[in-house]
Short mmCIF file of the C-alpha atoms (twelve columns), coordinates in Angstrom:
data_MODEL
# 
_entry.id   MODEL 
# 
loop_
_atom_site.group_PDB 
_atom_site.id 
_atom_site.type_symbol 
_atom_site.label_atom_id 
_atom_site.label_alt_id 
_atom_site.label_comp_id 
_atom_site.label_asym_id 
_atom_site.label_seq_id 
_atom_site.Cartn_x 
_atom_site.Cartn_y 
_atom_site.Cartn_z 
_atom_site.pdbx_PDB_model_num 
ATOM 1   C CA . MET A 1   149.688 34.110 42.195 1 
ATOM 2   C CA . ALA A 2   147.338 37.095 42.096 1 
ATOM 3   C CA . LEU A 3   148.177 40.164 44.112 1 
ATOM 4   C CA . LYS A 4   145.942 40.833 47.110 1 
ATOM 5   C CA . VAL A 5   143.040 43.223 46.714 1 
ATOM 6   C CA . SER A 6   141.392 44.740 49.784 1 
ATOM 7   C CA . LYS A 7   137.803 43.834 50.537 1 
ATOM 8   C CA . ARG A 8   137.224 47.441 51.622 1 
ATOM 9   C CA . GLY A 9   136.623 48.497 48.046 1 
ATOM 10  C CA . LYS A 10  134.037 45.816 47.412 1 
ATOM 11  C CA . VAL A 11  131.061 48.039 48.061 1 
ATOM 12  C CA . PRO A 12  128.069 48.554 45.769 1 
ATOM 13  C CA . PRO A 13  128.376 51.342 43.201 1 
ATOM 14  C CA . PHE A 14  126.694 54.700 43.632 1 
ATOM 15  C CA . ILE A 15  124.026 53.912 41.046 1 
ATOM 16  C CA . VAL A 16  123.068 57.529 40.368 1 
ATOM 17  C CA . MET A 17  126.533 58.059 38.907 1 
ATOM 18  C CA . ASP A 18  125.958 55.118 36.560 1 
ATOM 19  C CA . VAL A 19  122.681 56.754 35.501 1 
ATOM 20  C CA . LEU A 20  124.521 60.031 34.889 1 
ATOM 21  C CA . ARG A 21  127.084 58.261 32.704 1 
ATOM 22  C CA . ALA A 22  124.344 56.651 30.612 1 
ATOM 23  C CA . ALA A 23  122.468 59.959 30.326 1 
ATOM 24  C CA . ASN A 24  125.603 61.814 29.246 1 
ATOM 25  C CA . LYS A 25  126.311 59.158 26.625 1 
ATOM 26  C CA . LEU A 26  122.849 59.666 25.139 1 
ATOM 27  C CA . GLN A 27  123.381 63.417 25.117 1 
ATOM 28  C CA . ILE A 28  126.643 63.010 23.224 1 
ATOM 29  C CA . GLN A 29  124.707 60.972 20.671 1 
ATOM 30  C CA . GLY A 30  122.277 63.846 20.219 1 
ATOM 31  C CA . SER A 31  119.398 62.927 22.553 1 
ATOM 32  C CA . ASN A 32  117.541 65.603 24.496 1 
ATOM 33  C CA . VAL A 33  117.977 64.299 28.046 1 
ATOM 34  C CA . LEU A 34  116.251 65.822 31.065 1 
ATOM 35  C CA . HIS A 35  118.283 65.326 34.253 1 
ATOM 36  C CA . LEU A 36  116.186 64.407 37.287 1 
ATOM 37  C CA . GLU A 37  118.771 62.003 38.672 1 
ATOM 38  C CA . LEU A 38  121.450 64.115 40.352 1 
ATOM 39  C CA . GLY A 39  120.950 65.774 43.733 1 
ATOM 40  C CA . GLN A 40  122.717 68.884 42.536 1 
ATOM 41  C CA . PRO A 41  121.434 72.471 42.384 1 
ATOM 42  C CA . ALA A 42  121.081 73.550 38.761 1 
ATOM 43  C CA . LYS A 43  122.369 76.992 39.652 1 
ATOM 44  C CA . GLY A 44  126.021 77.261 40.575 1 
ATOM 45  C CA . ALA A 45  127.585 79.132 43.449 1 
ATOM 46  C CA . PRO A 46  126.187 82.581 44.264 1 
ATOM 47  C CA . SER A 47  127.651 85.432 42.225 1 
ATOM 48  C CA . GLY A 48  129.292 86.951 45.289 1 
ATOM 49  C CA . VAL A 49  131.147 83.700 45.928 1 
ATOM 50  C CA . VAL A 50  132.337 83.441 42.331 1 
ATOM 51  C CA . ASN A 51  133.572 87.035 42.186 1 
ATOM 52  C CA . PHE A 52  135.390 86.689 45.481 1 
ATOM 53  C CA . ALA A 53  137.033 83.439 44.347 1 
ATOM 54  C CA . LYS A 54  138.344 85.119 41.188 1 
ATOM 55  C CA . GLU A 55  140.088 87.727 43.329 1 
ATOM 56  C CA . MET A 56  141.506 85.088 45.652 1 
ATOM 57  C CA . ILE A 57  143.043 83.133 42.781 1 
ATOM 58  C CA . VAL A 58  144.951 86.214 41.659 1 
ATOM 59  C CA . ASN A 59  145.882 87.690 45.018 1 
ATOM 60  C CA . ASP A 60  146.418 84.773 47.410 1 
ATOM 61  C CA . SER A 61  148.943 81.943 47.431 1 
ATOM 62  C CA . LEU A 62  146.221 79.501 48.589 1 
ATOM 63  C CA . GLY A 63  148.499 77.319 50.664 1 
ATOM 64  C CA . TYR A 64  147.407 74.767 53.229 1 
ATOM 65  C CA . THR A 65  145.283 75.809 56.167 1 
ATOM 66  C CA . GLU A 66  145.342 74.171 59.566 1 
ATOM 67  C CA . ALA A 67  143.546 70.832 59.639 1 
ATOM 68  C CA . PHE A 68  140.308 72.171 61.119 1 
ATOM 69  C CA . GLY A 69  140.165 74.966 58.569 1 
ATOM 70  C CA . LEU A 70  140.233 78.735 58.542 1 
ATOM 71  C CA . TRP A 71  139.201 80.312 61.821 1 
ATOM 72  C CA . SER A 72  137.312 83.024 59.922 1 
ATOM 73  C CA . VAL A 73  135.080 80.416 58.247 1 
ATOM 74  C CA . ARG A 74  134.496 78.505 61.470 1 
ATOM 75  C CA . THR A 75  133.481 81.768 63.122 1 
ATOM 76  C CA . ARG A 76  131.005 82.532 60.328 1 
ATOM 77  C CA . ILE A 77  129.445 79.100 60.752 1 
ATOM 78  C CA . SER A 78  129.192 79.666 64.509 1 
ATOM 79  C CA . GLU A 79  127.452 82.997 63.870 1 
ATOM 80  C CA . PHE A 80  125.098 81.259 61.438 1 
ATOM 81  C CA . TYR A 81  124.022 78.770 64.123 1 
ATOM 82  C CA . GLU A 82  123.280 81.625 66.491 1 
ATOM 83  C CA . SER A 83  121.283 83.663 63.967 1 
ATOM 84  C CA . ASN A 84  119.556 80.720 62.281 1 
ATOM 85  C CA . GLN A 85  119.011 78.321 65.180 1 
ATOM 86  C CA . GLY A 86  119.398 80.558 68.233 1 
ATOM 87  C CA . LEU A 87  122.193 78.237 69.336 1 
ATOM 88  C CA . LYS A 88  125.702 79.049 70.514 1 
ATOM 89  C CA . VAL A 89  128.277 76.698 68.961 1 
ATOM 90  C CA . ASP A 90  131.917 77.224 69.881 1 
ATOM 91  C CA . PRO A 91  134.017 77.645 66.711 1 
ATOM 92  C CA . GLU A 92  136.557 75.329 68.374 1 
ATOM 93  C CA . HIS A 93  134.058 72.505 67.809 1 
ATOM 94  C CA . ILE A 94  133.567 73.295 64.110 1 
ATOM 95  C CA . ILE A 95  135.690 71.477 61.534 1 
ATOM 96  C CA . ILE A 96  135.806 72.412 57.846 1 
ATOM 97  C CA . THR A 97  135.718 69.211 55.779 1 
ATOM 98  C CA . THR A 98  136.181 68.141 52.179 1 
ATOM 99  C CA . GLY A 99  132.465 68.097 51.519 1 
ATOM 100 C CA . SER A 100 130.050 66.188 53.712 1 
ATOM 101 C CA . SER A 101 131.608 62.966 52.362 1 
ATOM 102 C CA . GLY A 102 134.897 63.839 54.026 1 
ATOM 103 C CA . GLY A 103 132.938 64.630 57.175 1 
ATOM 104 C CA . PHE A 104 131.308 61.210 57.210 1 
ATOM 105 C CA . VAL A 105 134.658 59.458 56.744 1 
ATOM 106 C CA . LEU A 106 136.155 61.415 59.641 1 
ATOM 107 C CA . ALA A 107 133.100 60.960 61.873 1 
ATOM 108 C CA . PHE A 108 132.792 57.205 61.349 1 
ATOM 109 C CA . THR A 109 136.540 56.617 61.674 1 
ATOM 110 C CA . ALA A 110 136.858 58.666 64.848 1 
ATOM 111 C CA . ALA A 111 133.736 57.353 66.568 1 
ATOM 112 C CA . PHE A 112 133.625 53.638 65.692 1 
ATOM 113 C CA . ASP A 113 136.092 50.775 65.767 1 
ATOM 114 C CA . ALA A 114 135.910 47.864 63.354 1 
ATOM 115 C CA . GLY A 115 133.053 45.597 64.401 1 
ATOM 116 C CA . ALA A 116 130.920 48.400 65.819 1 
ATOM 117 C CA . ARG A 117 127.227 48.449 64.897 1 
ATOM 118 C CA . VAL A 118 125.645 51.596 63.495 1 
ATOM 119 C CA . ALA A 119 121.942 51.853 62.695 1 
ATOM 120 C CA . ILE A 120 120.704 53.554 59.533 1 
ATOM 121 C CA . ALA A 121 117.300 53.850 57.911 1 
ATOM 122 C CA . THR A 122 116.336 52.204 54.682 1 
ATOM 123 C CA . PRO A 123 115.848 53.950 52.368 1 
ATOM 124 C CA . SER A 124 118.770 56.310 52.962 1 
ATOM 125 C CA . TYR A 125 121.793 57.859 51.301 1 
ATOM 126 C CA . PRO A 126 124.001 54.962 50.101 1 
ATOM 127 C CA . GLY A 127 127.208 56.636 51.221 1 
ATOM 128 C CA . TYR A 128 126.346 55.886 54.850 1 
ATOM 129 C CA . ARG A 129 126.321 52.127 54.461 1 
ATOM 130 C CA . ASN A 130 129.171 51.968 51.963 1 
ATOM 131 C CA . ILE A 131 131.571 54.080 54.025 1 
ATOM 132 C CA . LEU A 132 130.682 52.024 57.115 1 
ATOM 133 C CA . ILE A 133 131.249 48.771 55.236 1 
ATOM 134 C CA . SER A 134 134.616 49.951 53.909 1 
ATOM 135 C CA . LEU A 135 135.654 50.692 57.513 1 
ATOM 136 C CA . ASN A 136 134.525 47.233 58.689 1 
ATOM 137 C CA . VAL A 137 131.718 48.794 60.699 1 
ATOM 138 C CA . GLU A 138 128.430 46.907 60.512 1 
ATOM 139 C CA . PRO A 139 125.432 48.869 59.212 1 
ATOM 140 C CA . VAL A 140 122.235 47.838 61.004 1 
ATOM 141 C CA . PHE A 141 119.340 48.493 58.664 1 
ATOM 142 C CA . ILE A 142 116.038 49.791 60.026 1 
ATOM 143 C CA . GLU A 143 113.201 49.533 57.537 1 
ATOM 144 C CA . THR A 144 111.083 52.671 57.411 1 
ATOM 145 C CA . GLY A 145 107.988 53.388 55.355 1 
ATOM 146 C CA . PRO A 146 104.971 55.643 54.986 1 
ATOM 147 C CA . GLU A 147 103.714 54.697 58.443 1 
ATOM 148 C CA . THR A 148 106.663 56.583 60.023 1 
ATOM 149 C CA . ASN A 149 107.085 59.045 57.150 1 
ATOM 150 C CA . PHE A 150 110.259 57.151 56.206 1 
ATOM 151 C CA . GLN A 151 111.983 58.257 59.431 1 
ATOM 152 C CA . ILE A 152 113.427 56.246 62.308 1 
ATOM 153 C CA . THR A 153 111.441 56.204 65.559 1 
ATOM 154 C CA . THR A 154 112.287 55.006 69.052 1 
ATOM 155 C CA . ASN A 155 109.773 52.175 68.593 1 
ATOM 156 C CA . LEU A 156 111.812 50.944 65.637 1 
ATOM 157 C CA . LEU A 157 115.025 51.335 67.619 1 
ATOM 158 C CA . ASN A 158 113.574 49.204 70.405 1 
ATOM 159 C CA . LYS A 159 113.043 46.357 67.925 1 
ATOM 160 C CA . ILE A 160 116.765 46.025 67.170 1 
ATOM 161 C CA . SER A 161 117.859 42.654 68.506 1 
ATOM 162 C CA . ALA A 162 121.351 43.594 69.739 1 
ATOM 163 C CA . PRO A 163 122.885 46.812 71.097 1 
ATOM 164 C CA . ILE A 164 124.077 49.450 68.648 1 
ATOM 165 C CA . ASP A 165 126.986 51.865 68.989 1 
ATOM 166 C CA . GLY A 166 125.745 54.573 66.671 1 
ATOM 167 C CA . LEU A 167 122.712 55.948 64.864 1 
ATOM 168 C CA . ILE A 168 122.604 58.046 61.694 1 
ATOM 169 C CA . ILE A 169 119.586 60.242 61.050 1 
ATOM 170 C CA . ALA A 170 118.852 62.709 58.243 1 
ATOM 171 C CA . SER A 171 116.272 65.482 58.291 1 
ATOM 172 C CA . PRO A 172 115.479 66.417 55.550 1 
ATOM 173 C CA . SER A 173 116.280 63.004 54.175 1 
ATOM 174 C CA . ASN A 174 117.753 61.795 50.929 1 
ATOM 175 C CA . PRO A 175 115.964 60.195 49.034 1 
ATOM 176 C CA . THR A 176 112.563 60.831 50.608 1 
ATOM 177 C CA . GLY A 177 112.643 64.531 51.501 1 
ATOM 178 C CA . THR A 178 110.912 63.812 54.812 1 
ATOM 179 C CA . MET A 179 111.750 65.548 58.071 1 
ATOM 180 C CA . LEU A 180 111.658 64.786 61.771 1 
ATOM 181 C CA . SER A 181 109.570 67.147 63.856 1 
ATOM 182 C CA . GLU A 182 111.412 68.988 66.593 1 
ATOM 183 C CA . ASP A 183 109.714 66.790 69.210 1 
ATOM 184 C CA . ALA A 184 110.672 63.615 67.341 1 
ATOM 185 C CA . LEU A 185 114.267 64.799 67.003 1 
ATOM 186 C CA . LYS A 186 114.453 65.503 70.736 1 
ATOM 187 C CA . THR A 187 112.971 62.087 71.530 1 
ATOM 188 C CA . ILE A 188 115.564 60.306 69.401 1 
ATOM 189 C CA . SER A 189 118.369 62.464 70.809 1 
ATOM 190 C CA . ASP A 190 117.305 61.675 74.368 1 
ATOM 191 C CA . TYR A 191 117.059 57.971 73.489 1 
ATOM 192 C CA . CYS A 192 120.649 57.992 72.237 1 
ATOM 193 C CA . THR A 193 121.866 59.732 75.379 1 
ATOM 194 C CA . LEU A 194 120.031 57.235 77.593 1 
ATOM 195 C CA . HIS A 195 121.397 54.202 75.730 1 
ATOM 196 C CA . ASN A 196 124.975 55.420 75.112 1 
ATOM 197 C CA . ILE A 197 124.484 55.604 71.354 1 
ATOM 198 C CA . ARG A 198 126.571 58.032 69.323 1 
ATOM 199 C CA . LEU A 199 124.165 60.132 67.258 1 
ATOM 200 C CA . ILE A 200 125.253 61.382 63.834 1 
ATOM 201 C CA . SER A 201 122.894 63.907 62.288 1 
ATOM 202 C CA . ASP A 202 123.055 64.596 58.557 1 
ATOM 203 C CA . GLU A 203 121.810 68.164 58.133 1 
ATOM 204 C CA . ILE A 204 123.094 68.940 54.650 1 
ATOM 205 C CA . TYR A 205 119.609 69.843 53.362 1 
ATOM 206 C CA . HIS A 206 118.935 72.392 56.072 1 
ATOM 207 C CA . GLY A 207 117.816 75.580 54.389 1 
ATOM 208 C CA . ILE A 208 115.837 73.707 51.734 1 
ATOM 209 C CA . THR A 209 112.542 73.147 53.535 1 
ATOM 210 C CA . TYR A 210 108.925 73.925 52.642 1 
ATOM 211 C CA . HIS A 211 106.801 73.873 55.788 1 
ATOM 212 C CA . ARG A 212 109.143 74.427 58.689 1 
ATOM 213 C CA . GLN A 213 112.781 75.082 59.422 1 
ATOM 214 C CA . GLY A 214 115.213 72.243 59.997 1 
ATOM 215 C CA . VAL A 215 116.411 71.952 63.596 1 
ATOM 216 C CA . THR A 216 119.909 70.819 64.465 1 
ATOM 217 C CA . ALA A 217 120.364 67.817 66.745 1 
ATOM 218 C CA . ARG A 218 123.064 69.822 68.509 1 
ATOM 219 C CA . LYS A 219 120.222 71.608 70.274 1 
ATOM 220 C CA . PHE A 220 119.374 68.433 72.197 1 
ATOM 221 C CA . ASN A 221 122.531 66.322 72.208 1 
ATOM 222 C CA . LYS A 222 125.959 67.847 72.831 1 
ATOM 223 C CA . ASP A 223 127.595 64.458 72.162 1 
ATOM 224 C CA . ALA A 224 126.101 64.233 68.667 1 
ATOM 225 C CA . ILE A 225 128.170 64.694 65.526 1 
ATOM 226 C CA . ILE A 226 126.587 67.156 63.104 1 
ATOM 227 C CA . ILE A 227 127.401 66.953 59.393 1 
ATOM 228 C CA . ASN A 228 126.569 69.827 57.072 1 
ATOM 229 C CA . SER A 229 127.722 71.062 53.683 1 
ATOM 230 C CA . PHE A 230 127.950 74.023 51.360 1 
ATOM 231 C CA . SER A 231 126.807 71.801 48.477 1 
ATOM 232 C CA . LYS A 232 123.013 71.902 48.685 1 
ATOM 233 C CA . TYR A 233 121.466 75.091 50.107 1 
ATOM 234 C CA . PHE A 234 124.656 77.052 49.379 1 
ATOM 235 C CA . SER A 235 124.804 75.598 45.844 1 
ATOM 236 C CA . MET A 236 128.544 74.826 45.903 1 
ATOM 237 C CA . THR A 237 128.693 71.111 45.044 1 
ATOM 238 C CA . GLY A 238 131.946 71.047 43.066 1 
ATOM 239 C CA . TRP A 239 133.792 73.221 45.560 1 
ATOM 240 C CA . ARG A 240 133.949 70.211 47.893 1 
ATOM 241 C CA . VAL A 241 133.586 71.987 51.201 1 
ATOM 242 C CA . GLY A 242 131.428 71.146 54.195 1 
ATOM 243 C CA . TRP A 243 131.589 71.246 57.948 1 
ATOM 244 C CA . MET A 244 131.207 69.142 61.035 1 
ATOM 245 C CA . VAL A 245 130.294 70.037 64.593 1 
ATOM 246 C CA . ALA A 246 132.040 67.555 66.872 1 
ATOM 247 C CA . PRO A 247 131.886 66.934 70.628 1 
ATOM 248 C CA . PRO A 248 134.992 67.578 72.767 1 
ATOM 249 C CA . ASP A 249 135.871 63.891 73.227 1 
ATOM 250 C CA . LEU A 250 136.416 63.439 69.468 1 
ATOM 251 C CA . LEU A 251 138.143 66.695 68.550 1 
ATOM 252 C CA . ARG A 252 141.756 65.526 68.824 1 
ATOM 253 C CA . SER A 253 141.023 62.232 67.068 1 
ATOM 254 C CA . ILE A 254 139.329 64.036 64.205 1 
ATOM 255 C CA . GLU A 255 142.158 66.549 64.007 1 
ATOM 256 C CA . CYS A 256 144.805 63.833 63.700 1 
ATOM 257 C CA . LEU A 257 142.739 61.927 61.147 1 
ATOM 258 C CA . THR A 258 142.215 65.095 59.112 1 
ATOM 259 C CA . GLN A 259 145.929 65.895 59.170 1 
ATOM 260 C CA . ASN A 260 146.782 62.478 57.801 1 
ATOM 261 C CA . LEU A 261 143.868 61.774 55.455 1 
ATOM 262 C CA . PHE A 262 143.145 65.205 53.973 1 
ATOM 263 C CA . ILE A 263 145.639 67.740 55.428 1 
ATOM 264 C CA . SER A 264 142.890 70.337 55.077 1 
ATOM 265 C CA . ALA A 265 139.860 71.176 52.979 1 
ATOM 266 C CA . PRO A 266 140.558 73.124 49.750 1 
ATOM 267 C CA . THR A 267 141.713 76.590 50.727 1 
ATOM 268 C CA . LEU A 268 139.995 78.496 47.925 1 
ATOM 269 C CA . SER A 269 136.719 76.763 48.746 1 
ATOM 270 C CA . GLN A 270 137.041 77.651 52.407 1 
ATOM 271 C CA . HIS A 271 137.522 81.342 51.685 1 
ATOM 272 C CA . ALA A 272 134.620 81.283 49.245 1 
ATOM 273 C CA . ALA A 273 132.373 79.482 51.719 1 
ATOM 274 C CA . ALA A 274 132.652 82.334 54.188 1 
ATOM 275 C CA . VAL A 275 131.284 84.698 51.541 1 
ATOM 276 C CA . ALA A 276 128.307 82.399 50.905 1 
ATOM 277 C CA . PHE A 277 126.759 83.617 54.158 1 
ATOM 278 C CA . ASP A 278 126.481 87.077 52.576 1 
ATOM 279 C CA . CYS A 279 124.395 85.665 49.704 1 
ATOM 280 C CA . ILE A 280 121.319 84.463 51.584 1 
ATOM 281 C CA . ASN A 281 118.837 86.404 49.427 1 
ATOM 282 C CA . GLU A 282 120.126 84.751 46.250 1 
ATOM 283 C CA . LEU A 283 120.140 81.339 47.904 1 
ATOM 284 C CA . ASP A 284 116.581 81.738 49.173 1 
ATOM 285 C CA . GLN A 285 115.526 82.536 45.608 1 
ATOM 286 C CA . ASN A 286 116.915 79.119 44.626 1 
ATOM 287 C CA . VAL A 287 114.709 77.521 47.281 1 
ATOM 288 C CA . GLU A 288 111.693 79.316 45.808 1 
ATOM 289 C CA . ILE A 289 112.490 77.645 42.474 1 
ATOM 290 C CA . TYR A 290 112.734 74.230 44.157 1 
ATOM 291 C CA . GLU A 291 109.355 74.853 45.770 1 
ATOM 292 C CA . GLN A 292 107.875 75.727 42.392 1 
ATOM 293 C CA . ASN A 293 109.301 72.516 40.927 1 
ATOM 294 C CA . ARG A 294 107.964 70.555 43.875 1 
ATOM 295 C CA . GLU A 295 104.459 71.820 43.196 1 
ATOM 296 C CA . ILE A 296 104.752 70.930 39.509 1 
ATOM 297 C CA . LEU A 297 105.644 67.312 40.236 1 
ATOM 298 C CA . LEU A 298 103.167 66.888 43.086 1 
ATOM 299 C CA . LYS A 299 100.443 68.050 40.709 1 
ATOM 300 C CA . GLU A 300 101.549 66.294 37.505 1 
ATOM 301 C CA . LEU A 301 103.028 62.954 38.586 1 
ATOM 302 C CA . PRO A 302 99.685  61.587 39.888 1 
ATOM 303 C CA . LYS A 303 98.275  62.108 36.395 1 
ATOM 304 C CA . SER A 304 100.707 59.416 35.217 1 
ATOM 305 C CA . GLY A 305 99.701  57.010 37.980 1 
ATOM 306 C CA . LEU A 306 102.669 57.888 40.173 1 
ATOM 307 C CA . ASP A 307 100.663 59.024 43.166 1 
ATOM 308 C CA . ARG A 308 102.366 57.343 46.114 1 
ATOM 309 C CA . PHE A 309 105.363 59.159 47.520 1 
ATOM 310 C CA . ALA A 310 106.802 60.522 50.725 1 
ATOM 311 C CA . SER A 311 105.755 63.905 52.095 1 
ATOM 312 C CA . VAL A 312 108.538 66.026 50.511 1 
ATOM 313 C CA . ASP A 313 109.031 68.322 53.506 1 
ATOM 314 C CA . GLY A 314 112.499 69.375 52.392 1 
ATOM 315 C CA . ALA A 315 115.441 68.748 50.048 1 
ATOM 316 C CA . PHE A 316 114.612 68.503 46.324 1 
ATOM 317 C CA . TYR A 317 113.525 64.901 45.893 1 
ATOM 318 C CA . ILE A 318 110.376 62.903 45.329 1 
ATOM 319 C CA . TYR A 319 110.647 59.228 46.242 1 
ATOM 320 C CA . ALA A 320 107.907 57.626 44.171 1 
ATOM 321 C CA . ASN A 321 106.433 54.160 44.563 1 
ATOM 322 C CA . VAL A 322 106.369 52.521 41.104 1 
ATOM 323 C CA . SER A 323 105.551 48.993 42.257 1 
ATOM 324 C CA . GLN A 324 102.262 49.072 40.341 1 
ATOM 325 C CA . PHE A 325 104.338 49.246 37.148 1 
ATOM 326 C CA . THR A 326 107.519 47.293 37.925 1 
ATOM 327 C CA . ASN A 327 109.454 45.188 40.405 1 
ATOM 328 C CA . ASP A 328 112.742 46.258 38.790 1 
ATOM 329 C CA . SER A 329 113.323 49.976 39.274 1 
ATOM 330 C CA . GLU A 330 116.729 49.825 37.600 1 
ATOM 331 C CA . GLU A 331 115.208 48.506 34.369 1 
ATOM 332 C CA . PHE A 332 112.339 50.996 34.722 1 
ATOM 333 C CA . CYS A 333 114.850 53.863 34.863 1 
ATOM 334 C CA . ARG A 334 116.858 52.466 31.952 1 
ATOM 335 C CA . LYS A 335 113.713 52.286 29.794 1 
ATOM 336 C CA . MET A 336 112.539 55.743 30.833 1 
ATOM 337 C CA . LEU A 337 115.922 57.222 29.933 1 
ATOM 338 C CA . LYS A 338 116.134 55.380 26.609 1 
ATOM 339 C CA . GLU A 339 112.534 55.884 25.482 1 
ATOM 340 C CA . ILE A 340 111.678 59.412 26.666 1 
ATOM 341 C CA . GLY A 341 115.019 60.878 27.754 1 
ATOM 342 C CA . VAL A 342 114.167 61.374 31.432 1 
ATOM 343 C CA . ALA A 343 116.945 60.385 33.835 1 
ATOM 344 C CA . ALA A 344 115.933 59.333 37.357 1 
ATOM 345 C CA . THR A 345 117.552 57.226 40.074 1 
ATOM 346 C CA . PRO A 346 116.334 53.711 40.908 1 
ATOM 347 C CA . GLY A 347 115.364 53.134 44.517 1 
ATOM 348 C CA . THR A 348 117.900 50.314 44.805 1 
ATOM 349 C CA . ASP A 349 120.536 52.988 45.340 1 
ATOM 350 C CA . PHE A 350 118.889 53.767 48.678 1 
ATOM 351 C CA . ASP A 351 117.264 50.465 49.644 1 
ATOM 352 C CA . GLN A 352 118.768 47.376 48.052 1 
ATOM 353 C CA . ASP A 353 115.639 45.269 48.573 1 
ATOM 354 C CA . ARG A 354 112.422 47.319 48.662 1 
ATOM 355 C CA . GLY A 355 113.998 49.934 46.405 1 
ATOM 356 C CA . ARG A 356 113.127 47.731 43.438 1 
ATOM 357 C CA . GLY A 357 109.673 49.286 43.666 1 
ATOM 358 C CA . TYR A 358 110.758 52.932 43.990 1 
ATOM 359 C CA . ILE A 359 112.490 55.652 42.003 1 
ATOM 360 C CA . ARG A 360 113.817 59.064 43.030 1 
ATOM 361 C CA . PHE A 361 113.220 62.242 41.061 1 
ATOM 362 C CA . SER A 362 115.412 65.262 41.765 1 
ATOM 363 C CA . PHE A 363 113.685 68.576 41.080 1 
ATOM 364 C CA . SER A 364 116.663 70.901 41.488 1 
ATOM 365 C CA . GLY A 365 116.632 72.057 37.847 1 
ATOM 366 C CA . ALA A 366 114.819 74.793 35.943 1 
ATOM 367 C CA . PRO A 367 110.997 74.786 36.154 1 
ATOM 368 C CA . LYS A 368 110.590 74.495 32.369 1 
ATOM 369 C CA . MET A 369 112.735 71.376 32.355 1 
ATOM 370 C CA . VAL A 370 110.752 69.876 35.240 1 
ATOM 371 C CA . GLU A 371 107.467 70.659 33.458 1 
ATOM 372 C CA . GLU A 372 108.704 68.961 30.280 1 
ATOM 373 C CA . ALA A 373 109.878 65.922 32.239 1 
ATOM 374 C CA . ALA A 374 106.460 65.611 33.879 1 
ATOM 375 C CA . ARG A 375 104.774 65.851 30.465 1 
ATOM 376 C CA . ARG A 376 106.964 63.107 29.006 1 
ATOM 377 C CA . ILE A 377 106.392 60.835 31.998 1 
ATOM 378 C CA . LYS A 378 102.619 61.379 31.880 1 
ATOM 379 C CA . ASN A 379 102.502 60.343 28.218 1 
ATOM 380 C CA . TRP A 380 104.734 57.307 28.759 1 
ATOM 381 C CA . VAL A 381 104.113 55.542 32.055 1 
ATOM 382 C CA . PRO A 382 100.740 53.827 31.497 1 
ATOM 383 C CA . LYS A 383 101.716 52.288 28.162 1 
ATOM 384 C CA . GLY A 384 105.480 52.166 28.123 1 
ATOM 385 C CA . SER A 385 106.801 51.050 31.448 1 
ATOM 386 C CA . LYS A 386 105.731 47.502 32.297 1 
ATOM 387 C CA . THR A 387 108.891 45.665 33.410 1 
# 
């Protein structure tokens, strides 16, 4: 008799990691691979963070912190909300998490029982649906497209056939890079308050925007859960540190869950994260590079026939419609990697159905690399990509 295996682990893979594995294998074999698949800043943590961390390793025992994290870091985050958003956020409501992923696990576990229904957009970050599924929470998919700039609207919410318990929004969004206007964010926040829907706002790409600043949902909805991270704007992906702003009714639940699931976020990363707020000039220079890369792709991709994509208001992604060339984006990406050494992520990672006609390019690397990738794509797509 076979031993039991939990159904919780039977979730789809994170396809971008499969792409990375294939790209790395080609590199080991000697291929010149250009990485446009990972949503990871090419530059590492700011120099001030790195230098501070070196001192901490030598001079501090780096033991556990309390479950919610170092008070000094929570205070810095609170100060950041006041200076950046003009919003007072009590440090008592701020929780340091093991990356945004740890924040999502804590948020979904604390807010929703098994059988709850939580609405998410398609396309969207696959971690939302897969964490929900592993917790036996039902993801309710809301199809979005160019007509709503790939964002959820109250009109779309009104079309859901049965009540929902939660709603996840992201602005800027992964994979599309689109943003909600401040008015649209307030409208959705008010809708959730009116209909007793727990709002979860993914704000991990705040700071990486090109036309306007990202606005936190906390401004309009004190019952919302805010998820943010030091991975993207702060360029600290591997440090695995993020934060959550939680409403009072969930604080004790989240604290107990954190104590048992994680104990606390990595101590070295917490100390280093506080220093990241002193490195804004360096971080803003990174955003200038992303903006330069954005302009390169917006100019060059249409020359290859890839001229239909979302508005790219923020983050460092272009979500390109490739349906004129293929109805199998996974095979399209495999061929592009094998034949011209450009790694990109198939849209099926973000939308299991319509994503067959989309791919995501990440432009978080060096401009010269992005320029070369665009050149290779332009010379390949019309003749090499029919699938």
